[in-house]
C-alpha positions in Angstrom: 28.5 116.1 226.4 28.9 114.2 229.7 27.8 117.3 231.5 24.8 117.6 229.2 23.7 114.1 229.8 24.0 114.4 233.6 21.9 117.5 233.3 19.2 115.5 231.5 19.2 112.8 234.0 18.9 115.2 236.8 16.0 117.1 235.3 14.2 113.9 234.6 14.4 112.8 238.3 13.1 116.2 239.5 10.0 115.9 237.3 10.7 117.6 234.1 8.2 116.5 231.2 9.3 113.4 229.4 9.0 114.8 225.9 11.5 117.8 226.8 14.1 115.3 227.9 13.5 113.3 224.9 13.8 116.1 222.5 16.9 117.5 224.2 18.5 114.0 224.0 17.6 113.8 220.4 19.2 117.0 219.6 22.4 116.0 221.5 22.5 112.7 219.8 22.2 114.3 216.4 25.2 116.8 217.1 27.2 113.8 218.7 26.8 111.6 215.7 27.2 114.4 213.1 23.6 114.1 211.8 21.2 116.7 211.0 18.6 117.3 213.7 16.1 117.8 210.9 15.4 113.8 211.1 13.3 114.6 214.3 10.9 116.9 212.3 10.9 114.3 209.4 10.0 111.6 211.9 7.2 113.6 213.3 5.6 114.3 210.0 5.9 110.5 209.0 4.4 109.5 212.1 1.5 111.9 212.0 0.7 110.9 208.5 0.5 107.3 209.5 -3.0 105.8 208.7 -3.0 103.9 211.8 -2.4 106.9 214.0 -5.9 108.0 213.6 -7.2 105.0 215.5 -5.6 106.2 218.7 -7.7 109.2 219.4 -10.9 107.4 218.4 -10.1 104.5 220.8 -9.2 107.0 223.4 -12.5 108.9 223.1 -14.5 105.6 223.4 -12.6 104.9 226.6 -13.1 108.3 228.0 -16.9 107.9 227.2 -17.0 104.5 229.1 -15.2 105.8 232.0 -17.6 108.9 232.3 -20.7 106.7 231.9 -22.2 103.7 233.6 -20.6 101.0 231.9 -18.7 100.0 234.9 -21.7 99.4 237.0 -23.5 97.3 234.2 -20.7 95.2 233.7 -20.2 94.5 237.4 -23.7 93.4 237.5 -23.4 91.2 234.5 -20.2 89.4 235.8 -21.6 89.2 239.4 -24.6 87.5 238.0 -22.7 85.2 235.8 -19.8 84.1 238.0 -20.9 85.3 241.7 -22.3 81.9 242.7 -18.7 80.3 242.3 -16.4 79.9 245.1 -14.5 83.4 245.3 -17.0 84.5 242.8 -16.7 88.1 243.5 -13.1 88.0 243.1 -13.5 86.4 239.7 -16.1 89.0 238.8 -13.3 91.7 239.7 -10.9 89.9 237.4 -13.3 89.6 234.6 -14.7 93.0 234.9 -11.4 94.8 235.2 -9.9 93.0 232.0 -12.9 93.9 230.0 -12.9 97.6 231.1 -9.2 98.0 230.6 -9.2 96.6 227.3 -11.8 99.2 226.0 -10.8 102.2 228.3 -7.1 101.8 227.3 -5.7 102.8 230.7 -5.1 100.8 233.8 -5.7 103.9 236.2 -8.9 104.6 234.4 -10.0 101.0 235.6 -8.9 101.3 239.2 -10.7 104.7 239.5 -14.0 103.5 237.7 -14.2 99.9 239.1 -12.0 100.2 242.2 -14.5 102.3 244.2 -17.3 100.1 243.1 -15.8 96.7 243.7 -13.7 97.6 246.9 -16.7 98.1 249.3 -18.5 95.0 247.7 -15.5 92.8 248.3 -15.0 93.8 251.8 -18.7 93.6 252.6 -18.7 90.0 251.3 -16.0 89.0 253.8 -12.8 89.0 251.5 -9.6 90.0 253.5 -8.5 93.5 253.2 -5.1 92.6 251.9 -6.4 90.3 249.2 -9.0 92.9 248.1 -6.4 95.7 247.8 -3.9 93.3 246.0 -6.5 92.1 243.5 -7.9 95.4 242.6 -4.4 97.0 242.2 -3.1 94.3 239.8 -6.4 93.8 238.0 -6.2 97.3 236.7 -3.8 96.1 234.0 -5.3 92.8 233.1 -6.9 93.9 229.8 -3.7 95.2 228.1 -3.4 92.2 225.9 -7.0 92.0 224.6 -8.0 94.0 221.7 -8.5 96.9 221.3 -5.9 97.8 223.9 -4.1 101.0 223.0 -0.8 99.4 224.2 -1.2 96.9 221.5 -1.9 99.5 219.0 1.0 101.6 220.1 3.4 98.6 220.0 2.2 97.7 216.4 2.9 101.1 215.2 6.3 101.4 216.8 7.5 97.9 215.6 6.0 98.3 212.2 3.9 95.1 212.3 0.3 94.5 211.7 -2.2 95.6 214.4 -4.5 92.7 213.7 -1.6 90.3 214.2 -0.8 91.7 217.6 -4.4 91.6 218.5 -4.6 87.8 217.7 -1.1 87.2 219.4 -2.3 88.7 222.8 -5.6 86.6 223.0 -4.6 83.2 224.4 -1.8 84.7 226.6 -4.2 87.1 228.1 -7.0 84.4 228.8 -4.3 82.2 230.2 -3.6 85.0 232.8 -7.2 85.4 233.8 -7.3 81.5 234.4 -4.3 81.5 236.4 -5.6 84.3 238.7 -8.9 82.6 239.0 -7.3 79.5 240.2 -5.3 81.4 242.7 -8.6 83.2 243.9 -10.0 79.9 244.3 -7.1 78.7 246.4 -6.6 81.9 248.5 -10.2 82.3 249.3 -11.1 78.9 250.5 -10.8 79.7 254.1 -12.4 83.2 254.1 -15.9 81.9 255.1 -17.5 83.8 252.1 -21.2 83.6 251.8 -22.5 81.5 248.9 -24.6 82.9 246.4 -27.4 81.1 244.6 -27.4 80.7 240.9 -30.3 82.7 239.3 -31.0 82.4 235.7 -33.5 85.3 236.1 -30.7 87.6 237.3 -28.4 86.6 234.5 -31.2 87.4 232.0 -31.9 90.7 233.5 -28.2 91.7 233.9 -27.7 90.6 230.1 -30.6 92.8 229.1 -29.2 95.6 231.2 -25.8 95.6 229.4 -26.5 93.9 226.1 -25.4 96.9 224.3 -22.1 96.8 226.0 -21.6 93.1 225.6 -22.5 93.4 221.9 -19.6 96.0 221.3 -16.5 93.5 221.4 -18.3 91.1 219.3 -19.0 93.3 216.6 -15.5 95.1 216.7 -13.6 91.9 216.6 -15.8 90.4 213.9 -15.4 93.4 211.7 -11.6 93.6 212.1 -10.8 89.8 211.9 -13.5 89.2 209.4 -11.9 91.8 207.0 -14.8 94.0 206.8 -13.1 97.0 208.4 -9.8 98.3 208.9 -8.6 99.1 212.7 -9.1 102.8 212.0 -12.7 102.3 210.7 -13.4 100.0 213.8 -12.0 102.7 216.1 -14.5 105.2 214.5 -17.3 102.8 214.9 -16.3 102.1 218.6 -16.4 105.7 219.6 -19.6 106.5 217.7 -21.1 103.2 219.3 -20.3 104.0 222.7 -21.5 107.5 222.5 -24.8 106.5 221.0 -25.5 103.8 223.6 -24.5 106.3 226.6 -26.6 109.0 225.2 -29.4 107.4 223.4 -29.9 104.0 224.9 -28.9 104.3 228.5 -29.3 108.2 228.7 -26.3 108.5 231.2 -25.0 111.7 229.5 -26.2 114.2 226.8 -24.4 115.6 223.8 -25.2 119.1 225.0 -24.0 118.8 228.4 -21.2 116.3 228.2 -19.9 116.1 224.6 -17.4 119.1 225.0 -15.8 117.9 228.3 -15.3 114.5 226.7 -13.6 115.9 223.8 -11.3 118.0 225.8 -10.3 115.0 228.0 -9.7 113.0 225.0 -7.7 115.8 223.3 -5.5 116.2 226.5 -5.0 112.5 226.8 -4.1 112.1 223.1 -2.0 115.2 222.7 0.2 114.3 225.8 0.6 110.6 224.1 1.4 112.1 220.6 4.0 114.6 221.6 6.0 111.9 223.4 5.5 109.4 220.6 6.7 111.6 217.9 9.8 112.9 219.7 10.8 109.5 221.0 10.5 107.8 217.4 12.6 110.7 216.0 15.3 110.1 218.9 15.3 106.3 218.1 15.8 107.0 214.4 18.7 109.0 215.3 20.1 106.1 217.3 19.5 103.7 214.5 21.2 106.0 212.2 24.2 106.1 214.8 24.5 102.2 214.7 23.3 101.9 218.3 21.2 98.8 217.6 24.1 97.2 215.6 26.5 97.8 218.4 24.2 96.2 221.0 23.7 93.2 218.6 27.6 92.9 218.5 27.8 93.0 222.4 24.8 90.5 222.6 26.4 88.1 220.0 29.8 88.1 222.1 28.2 87.5 225.5 24.9 85.7 224.8 25.2 82.1 223.4 21.5 81.1 222.9 18.0 82.3 222.5 17.1 80.9 226.0 19.8 83.3 227.5 18.6 86.1 225.5 15.0 85.6 226.7 16.1 85.3 230.3 18.1 88.7 230.0 15.2 90.3 228.1 12.7 89.6 230.8 15.2 90.8 233.5 15.7 94.1 231.6 12.0 94.6 230.8 10.9 94.1 234.4 13.4 96.9 235.4 12.1 99.0 232.6 8.4 98.2 233.7 9.3 99.4 237.1 11.0 102.6 236.0 8.9 103.8 233.1 5.3 104.2 232.1 4.1 101.5 229.6 3.8 104.1 226.7 7.1 105.8 227.2 8.7 102.3 227.5 7.2 100.9 224.1 8.2 104.1 222.2 11.8 104.2 223.5 12.8 100.7 224.0 11.1 98.8 221.3 13.0 100.2 218.3 16.4 99.2 220.2 15.2 95.6 221.3 13.5 94.6 217.7 16.6 94.0 215.8 18.1 92.0 218.6 14.9 89.8 218.9 14.8 89.2 215.1 18.5 88.2 215.3 17.8 85.5 217.9 14.7 84.2 215.9 11.9 85.8 217.9 8.9 86.6 216.0 7.8 90.5 216.5 4.3 89.6 217.7 5.8 87.1 220.4 8.2 89.9 221.4 5.4 92.2 221.6 3.4 89.9 223.9 6.5 89.5 226.3 7.2 93.2 226.1 3.5 93.9 227.1 3.4 91.1 229.8 6.5 92.6 231.5 5.1 96.0 231.6 1.9 94.8 232.8 3.8 93.4 235.7 5.6 96.7 236.1 2.2 98.7 236.5 2.3 97.2 240.0 5.8 97.4 241.1 7.7 100.4 242.6 9.1 103.0 242.0 7.1 104.2 239.2 4.2 101.5 239.1 1.3 103.8 238.3 -1.4 101.1 239.5 0.2 101.5 243.0 -0.1 105.2 243.2 -3.7 105.5 241.8 -4.8 102.8 244.0 -3.0 104.4 247.0 -5.2 107.5 246.4 -8.4 105.4 245.5 -8.2 103.2 248.6 -6.4 105.7 251.0 -3.6 103.1 251.5 0.2 103.6 251.7 2.0 102.5 248.4 4.4 99.9 250.2 1.3 98.4 251.8 -0.3 98.0 248.5 2.7 96.4 247.0 2.9 93.9 249.7 -0.7 93.0 249.0 0.2 92.7 245.5 3.0 90.3 245.9 1.0 87.0 245.6 -0.7 88.2 242.4 2.7 89.5 241.1 4.1 85.9 241.8 1.4 84.2 239.8 2.1 86.8 237.0 5.6 86.0 236.9 5.0 82.3 236.5 2.6 83.3 233.6 5.4 85.5 232.1 7.6 82.4 232.0 5.0 80.3 230.3 4.2 82.6 227.7 8.0 83.5 227.1 9.1 79.9 226.4 6.0 78.4 224.7 5.9 81.0 221.8 3.0 79.0 220.2 0.7 80.4 222.8 1.2 83.8 221.2 1.7 82.6 217.5 -1.1 80.0 217.3 -2.6 82.0 214.5 0.4 81.8 212.1 0.2 79.3 209.1 2.5 76.2 209.7 
């Protein structure tokens, strides 16, 4: 058994696909616990039949369409017209545009690829320091993960078995708080850059709103439909995909169904398929671990060595920061959440608050080595060494750590929507 585990660790380190390692681990765990491995297949079927599962490929399709259309250019123009006249205005534009784009595209890397190439030369031309620019765009790629309809929120809700609408609400104030803190840091850091001042132009604001009015209308309609109780999350996902396809093909004419639809569907299928196979196998594995009483053993250990909720939260953040630096966000959610959720409940932590803490830690992990995906994508996009980008990210990560502590120890920021 030990030899088999060491072999799995080895093939993971040399780059074996994650789903094969998890599947092999699940089979090993079933035999070690005298449980039938059939539970893996049962769990796959249960997850595939989940009504919320259908929302994932639809939101992924919407994100793929946005990434391949001209939404990035339209949004940058709007944010630049609206905030570009402020001190460090273009930095604020980058923060706002990246958060908006990530929330709907669903992937941090897509944001860096779609917006990074557009914003990087603009920031450098305006006089922003190279290090500030590289750090800002690398960390900003993951800023929208707490805003609806983020895929990370949907997957956490499915895995944790809680309402997607509740998680959407829980992430709003913490997400806005992070944008405010990064904006304040940009004001502070850019005060000596000698940046040119842009005049406020109501005409440009009006023109930019007209240019991207259909894009700006999308979140209003979707969130009103979900939180107003008019549509389910799955129906909202279907509407989002259809809406984005409509505005890119009919309104803005950036693509055509004849020339682009097949490629868009192929890209969406590859992304969803790679996520789905990890999801079903990992949940089957965690079900085996639960049947083997592993969460209860962890709980007993924690109760022996951790005396308070404060202590647990400190350990939780330290653990999740390590997880975020070692695993991609979706794998981490799938593998770790089922093990942490019973512990959090035992210490009186609401699942939605746990979700915000979890995603905040992994948002930071996107920009930390050794597996921080933002660093590697930004390295290729900006032609910079990974370690140089990490050093550029450090001031922004420091701000995000302060933000993490605030939202961890003030749960009301995440649970404001709950009835007293």
